[in-house]
N, C-alpha and C positions, 0 to 999 in steps of 0.2 A: 593368520593362526594356521598350523599344519594339523590336519585330522588324519586319523589312522583307520581303515575299515578292518573291524575286529570279528567279522562275522566268519565263521567255520563252516566251511562247506565239506561234508562228510560225502563220500563214494556210498552208492548204496550197498549194503551189506546183503550176504547171502544169508537164508533163515538159520543156519547152524553158528554162523558168526554173530547174528543179532540175539539169539539165545544164550550163548557164551556171554555177551557183553552184559546182558541183564542179569545172568547169574552172577558175575564178578561185582556188580553194582550192588545187588542185593547183599552178598557176601560183605563188602566194604561197608555198607550201612549197618549191618547186622554187627559187625565187629566195633563199629563206633558207637552204637548203643549200649553195648556191653561195657566197653570202657567206662563210658559216662555213668553208667548204673553203679559202678564200682567207686565213683568219687565221693567225698564227703561234701556236704553241705557248704562248708568254707571254700573246698577246692573249686566246686561248681560256681560258687559266687565270684571268684576270682576270675574266672572265664565268661561271666555275664550270664550264666544260666541258674535255673532253679531246678529243683527235684520236680516239679510240675512240667517244666521244659522237656525233662528227659523222658517223663511218662508220655508226654504228648506225642514225642517223636516214635515212641515204642508203637503206639496205637495208630499211627498215621499211616505206616507202611503201604 
């Protein structure tokens, strides 16, 4: 059986790059939460989520 090493090795980043990366991650998560908030209960059910799941994501930041 063949196995693959899927470990991602990241180079150390300078503080500015780390800050920009964190900001991008936050912005992407915020956009996702906003999109999910605007879906109907039926649309959320189609993707396996509930309104409570979306609210939990909102407060988990």
